[in-house]
N, C-alpha and C positions, 0 to 999 in steps of 0.2 A: 105804951109798951113798944119796945123795939121789935121790928119784924124778925121772925125766926128764920135763920139762915138755912137754906136747903143743903142737905148733905152733898158733898162733892163726890159724885160717883166715880170720876176718873181717878181721884186719889185713892178711894177705896179699892178700885180695880188694880191700881199699881201695887198697893200693899198686899193684896191677895196674890198677885203674880209673884212678887218677891218672896212671899211666904212659901208658895209652891216651889219656886226655884230652890230656896234654901232647904226645904224638906226633901226634895229629890236628891240633891247633892249629899245631904247628911245620910240619908238611907242607903244610897249606893256605897258610901264610904263605910258605913257600919255593918250592913248585912250583905252587900254585894248586889250586882245588877239583877241576877236571876230571882232573888228573894224580894226585890223591890217591886211593889205593886202600886197601881193607881189608888187603890183603897188605902194603902199605907201612907202614900204621899198626902192624900186628902186629910186623913186623920192627923198626921204630923203638922200639916199646915193650918188645920182648923177650918177647912172649907168642905163643901159638899163635893162628892164625886162628880156630879153633873157640871160643877163649875170648871173642873179640869177638862172634861170632855168637850165643853163649849169652846175651849181655846186650843186644845191639842188632841190629835187622833190616837195617840199611844204614849206609853211611858218613855219610849225612845225619843219621841218628839219633845216631851217635857224635858228630858235630860239634855237634849241638844240645846234647847233654848236656855236652860239653866247654866250650861257650861259656857255658852257664848256670852251670857250676862256676867258670869264670874270672870271670864277672860277680859272682858271690857273693864270691869271694876279693877282688876289687877293692873291693867295697863294705866288706868287713871291714878291709882295709888303709887305706881312706880314713878310717875312724874318725870323727874330728871334722871331717868335710867339710861341704859346704853343707847347712844344715838342722839342724846340731847346735848345742848351746850353750844359754844361758839366756835368749835373747831371745824364745823362744816360736816355735812352728812349726805350720803347718797340717797337715803330714804329714812323715814322715822324708824327708830329701833336699830338701825345699822350704822355705826360710826364710819367715817372715812377720814382717818387721821393721816393717810398716806402710807401706813404700815398695814398691809392686808392681813398678814398673819396675826398681828396683835388685835386687829378689829374682829377677826373671825373667832379668835380665842375668847374675847370678851362676850360675844353673843352666844357661843356654844356653852360657855360656863353658865350663863344665865339660863339656857335651855336645860342644862343638867339640874340646876336648882329647881326649876319648874317641874321637871319629871320626877324629882325626888320629894316634892312637896306633897304631903299626905292629902291635902285638900284638893289637889289637882290630879293626883295619880289615879285614884279609883275611878272618877268619871272619865278620864282620858282612856284608861284601859277598857272600860265598859263600852264607850262609843267606838273605839278601835275594833274590838271584838264583834260588836253587833253590826258594824258597818261591813264586815266580811260576809255575813249571811243576809243582810238587808241591803241590797244594791242601792236603793233609793236613799237610805240613810247614809250609806258610805259615800255616795256622790255629794250629798249635802255637807257632810263632815269635811270632805276635801275642798269643796267650793267655798264654804264659809269660813273655815278655820285654817286649813293647811295652805291652800294656794296663796292667800294674802301674805302669809309668813314667808313662803318660799320665794315669792316675787321680790322680797327685800334682798335675798341672797343674790338673785339674778342681777338686780340693779347694781349691787356692790361689786360683783365680779365683772360686769361690763365696764364699770368705772376703772377697775384694775386693768382691764384690757386696754382701755384708752390711755392709761398711764404707762403702759408697757410692762406692767408687773405680772401679767398673765399672757400666755400664748394667744395670739390672735385667732388661731384655728380651733380653739376649744368651744364647746357648746356650754354656756353657763348653766343651763337647766340640767344638763347631765353632770356637770362638775359639782353642783351643789349636793348631788346625791352621794358624792364621796365624803361629804361632811355629815350629812343628816343620816344616811343609811346605817353606818356602823353604830352611831349613837342609839338609834331606835332599835336596832337588832339586839344590842346588849340589854336595853331597857325591857324589851318585850320578852326576851327569853330568861332574864334574870340570871344569866350565867355568872357574871362577875359584877362587882360594884360599879356604879356609874359615878365617876369622879371628875373633878376639874383636871386632874393630871391626864386622864384618858382623853378628855376633850382637847387638851393641848397637843397630845400626840397625834390625834386625828388631823388636826390642822397642819402640823409639821409635815406629816406624810403626804397629805393632799396638796398643800401649796408647793412642796418640793417637786411634785409631778406636774403642776400647772405652770411653773415658772418657765420663761423662755430659755431655750438651750443655747449655749455658746456656740 
């Protein structure tokens, strides 16, 4: 008889983690963050509550990991998205075609699509809101998710400075807030639709103010 192969505990663990991630994201989308519980996540994932507490201290921590995993998978699925190709780029995800306004519009339009995506909107809103009252979670959200994305804008704006397309005296970290700030403000308050046209206007207004003066 062939020897019985021992179960692969690491694969079983990975399947459980993925099931917990998917359950957390699904529940937040369906019932909202406040009504999502560890018990509900465990039942949806088909695992014991103690399994979740062995890996995470709270539902906020579960959702954070689940969202980071989702974002990573989305980036892998995007593959040849903005910033890929042979035209050259200042950093992954930010194209550098030599036309700053066009490059920023491409990236901001992709951001609009992500913010309007039902699969991403609910967990993003939940983490944003919870991060306001939970300083530790908020800092982790900024450090792990926002800062890496904002760094791409800084890199592209610095390249534009070197090319003479942006004033040498601007601070790229402040300048990027002219692009991201209005977008997030409209998304958070839900005052008006978040559209590609609005993203294009933000870029036109911002780049007009960043360009060198004659």
